[in-house]
Every structure is written in structure tokens, then in C-alpha cells.
C-alpha positions in Angstrom: -43.4 -37.1 -10.5 -42.3 -34.5 -12.8 -40.9 -32.7 -9.7 -38.9 -36.1 -9.0 -37.3 -36.1 -13.0 -36.7 -32.4 -12.8 -34.6 -32.9 -9.5 -33.1 -35.5 -10.6 -32.3 -33.5 -14.5 -30.4 -31.1 -12.4 -28.8 -33.6 -10.2 -27.3 -35.1 -13.3 -26.2 -31.4 -14.7 -24.6 -30.0 -11.5 -22.5 -33.7 -11.4 -21.6 -33.0 -15.5 -20.7 -29.5 -14.5 -18.9 -30.3 -11.5 -16.9 -33.4 -13.6 -15.9 -31.0 -16.4 -14.6 -28.2 -13.7 -12.3 -30.8 -12.3 -10.8 -31.9 -15.9 -10.4 -28.4 -16.2 -8.2 -28.1 -13.3 -6.4 -31.9 -14.0 -5.4 -30.2 -17.5 -2.0 -29.3 -17.3 1.6 -30.7 -16.6 2.0 -31.9 -12.9 5.6 -32.6 -11.1 4.9 -35.5 -8.4 6.6 -36.5 -5.4 7.5 -39.8 -6.7 9.5 -38.2 -9.3 7.3 -38.6 -12.2 6.0 -35.6 -14.4 2.9 -36.2 -16.0 0.9 -33.9 -18.7 -2.7 -34.6 -19.1 -3.9 -32.4 -22.1 -7.5 -31.5 -22.8 -7.8 -33.7 -25.6 -7.6 -36.8 -23.5 -3.9 -37.7 -23.9 -1.6 -38.0 -21.7 2.1 -38.4 -21.7 4.2 -39.4 -18.3 7.9 -39.5 -17.9 9.1 -41.6 -14.9 12.6 -42.3 -14.9 13.7 -41.6 -17.9 11.2 -43.6 -19.9 8.1 -41.7 -21.6 4.9 -43.3 -21.8 1.7 -42.0 -23.8 -2.3 -43.1 -23.3 -5.0 -41.4 -22.5 -6.9 -40.2 -19.1 -10.5 -39.8 -18.5 -12.3 -38.5 -15.1 -15.0 -40.3 -14.1 -16.5 -38.4 -10.9 -13.6 -38.7 -8.9 -11.6 -41.7 -10.5 -8.8 -40.6 -13.0 -8.2 -43.5 -15.2 -4.8 -43.7 -17.4 -4.6 -46.3 -20.5 -1.0 -47.0 -21.9 -1.2 -49.2 -24.7 0.4 -52.2 -23.6 0.4 -51.5 -20.0 -2.5 -51.9 -17.2 -4.6 -49.1 -16.6 -3.8 -46.9 -14.0 -6.7 -45.8 -11.9 -6.4 -42.9 -9.0 -9.2 -41.0 -6.8 -9.1 -37.6 -6.9 -8.6 -36.5 -3.7 -8.1 -32.5 -4.3 -7.2 -30.7 -7.2 -6.5 -26.9 -7.2 -4.7 -24.4 -9.7 -1.2 -25.3 -7.9 -1.9 -28.7 -6.6 -3.2 -32.2 -6.9 -3.3 -35.6 -4.1 -4.6 -38.3 -5.5 -5.4 -41.8 -3.9 -2.8 -44.4 -5.7 -4.0 -47.7 -4.1 -6.8 -49.5 -2.1 -4.3 -48.7 1.1 -5.1 -45.0 0.6 -1.6 -43.8 -0.5 -1.7 -40.5 -1.4 0.1 -39.3 -4.6 0.7 -35.2 -4.6 1.6 -33.1 -7.2 2.5 -29.4 -8.2 1.4 -28.0 -11.2 4.5 -27.1 -13.4 4.5 -23.8 -15.3 6.1 -22.9 -19.2 9.2 -22.2 -17.5 9.6 -25.3 -15.5 
């Protein structure tokens, strides 16, 4: 029984560490293939510019599920398929459509 508890604790630690690593990779400014520019801040806030309109809210990552909340709007929920230092891919709906983004640098 103690061995099972120890293994469970270790698994939880690995999952928390992996989630923190992914959150750190997501933080930053991204340009997506639909033209939007989104900046995920380390403090959990997010700013998105789409077709000249700016939206502000919060974001959180739970496992591979990225949720963005904007006051007065529906929550936007994505499944993070892949994230690297340079790119991100997220499923946008149950049909599996993927939104792809590239990280913007300070000069962009």
C-alpha cells in the first residue's frame, strides 16, 4: 500500500512539472494562421488582437487543455497538440481542426 501511495505521489509530481513546463513554453507572443496575434503572459492574463479588435482576459492550462476567458464572452477551450519554443498547434473544436502559431520576437 505504501508503495502504491509513493508511485501515485511521483506520478502527480511528474504531471505538475510537465504542465508547468508547457505553460512556460506557451507564455509569449504568437501569430496564428488565422491572422490573430495572442500574447499569453506568465501572470495568467492574455491579450488577443483579431481583425483590429483587442480582447483581454485570462488563460490557464490544465493538462493539454488551454482555456481562455474574456469578460462578457464565451470561454475558448483548445487542446494543445504540440508546443515548442518556436511553434504551437492547438485543436480548436471536436472535428480536430488545428490552429497553428509561430512565436513572435520582440522585433515582430
